[in-house]
N, C-alpha and C positions, 0 to 999 in steps of 0.2 A: 115243486120241479116235475114237469111232465117229460115223457119219453115217448117218441113215435118210433115204433118197431115194425118194420116190413119183412115179410117171409121172402126169402131170396130163392127158395126151391118152387115156387108157384108158376104154373103154365109154361114149362119149358124155356125157361130163362127171363120170361117177362117179369117176374118178381124181381130179379136181380137188376132188370133195365130199371124198373120203377124205384128200386133203391138208389142207384145210381143218379136218376133224375132228381129225386128229391133231395140227396145229398148235394148235389151241384146247386139247385136253386137255393137251397137252405143257406149254403156258402155265398151265393151272390146277394142274398138280401140280409147278411149278417144275422142269420136266424139263432135264436138262444136256446130253442128246443133241441136236445140232442136226438139225433137220427141214428138208428142202429139196424143191423139185419139180423134175422134169426131164420135158421133152417126149420122148414116145416111147422106152421102153426096150426095144423090139423084141420083146415077148412078147405080143403082141397077142391071139393066140389064148387066153391065159390071164389075161386082165385081169380086174380091176386088179392092177397088180404095184407091189411095193416091194422096195429093195435096203437091206442093211446092208453097210457097208464101214468099214474103220478100217485105218491103217498097222500092219502086221505081224500083222494078223488075218485069220482066215477071212472071206470075203465070201460073202452070202447073197442069193438072188433068190427072193422069195416070190410067188406068183401066186394067183388066183382070190380075191380079196379084195374086201370090200363096205366101204361107208362107214357101218357100224353100230358100237355101242358096243363089242361083243365084238371086233370087229376092231381097232378103234382100241386098247383096252385091250392085246390081244395083242401089237400091234406096239410099243407103248410098253414093255411088259414085256421083250421080247427085245431091244430097243435098249438099254435099262438094263443088261441082262445081257451083251450084247455089249461094252458099254463098260467093264466091270470089268477089272481087269489080267488079263492073259493073252493067249492066241491067237484069242480071239473064238469057239471052238468050242461051238456050243451044244447041249449034250447033249439027246437026245431026252426024257429024263425030266423035264427042267426047261422045256422048250418049253410054252408054253399050248396046250391042246387044240386051239385053232381053227388053230394053225400047224402042227401036226405033219405034215400031210399037203399042206401048201402050198408046201414046198420044190421051186422049180424047178431050182435050182443051188447047189452051194457050191464055193467055189474056195478053194485053199491060200493061206495068206499068201505074198507075194513076199520073196524074201531067205532 
């Protein structure tokens, strides 16, 4: 199981707007990846930020995100890919163009 977490305090309300846009689109798509908000993910200089995490999977932190349709679509696309069976490694070639240069960090799975 993967979870998409979006910083709610980024960029004077833009983080909250991104969370709401992603939640609304996930509902419209009958998305299966949980989406949640988190106050301050400590990457303020790279806001807006979002993270993908899952047990036994690589974790990702994305930055320089915006609450527009392209970004929302890209986040939901990688969240669905991350949720697929496996270690959650998001291959460069399969990432949406919008997120190819937005990765601030990738952490290996624990264990």
